[in-house]
Steps between C-alpha positions, in 0.01 A plus 500: 500500500350157425355239729498124439151367575267224383231599251147461635222457245199733511161383620203423278483688172751768603826498305841626608731707288857450619738773395872540523705807435858609493643850514838584347582828673824545305308504171165642621322194361231275643382154401152378594322174419191316615325166476134418575428175686172347613408304812631182337846663472474506119629793294209681337688781325802725543517879526333773702194571284426141401277448804278779367511359147394160640196659665637447851386776735613381846879488486782501755833613351784359711858618487807432709658825387467777756590758233225375266248488785575854614494632142148363446350656812255788443711729718812455285613765254605300192587806297818528709638146449676304229253356246233748611287420193478132597413577862237757397344239265484253792329767713248554219428126463448459874231773487289312245158375612616185680624372834875498437744534789878479525636294790859475622592137574 
């Protein structure tokens, strides 16, 4: 399920990581991509771990994919879904020493 909304820039020095995902249930495959944008709406980098690599430690990951959002929640059990390795890696990255949250938009 996707929602059409306007993108709102973050405040101050916070950056936003916008993510999109698609799940192909027939093939048990998942696609996931991200882009980092600053308060001026400029792309900083793309990909999930690039915020960390850029030294950014206060990050809001936004996705319009309910499946991606639910898969990244601490209460999910990624070992039981398609692309479990990718989801478990995302769980690991979100536990690093930073303020990183996933938000459904």
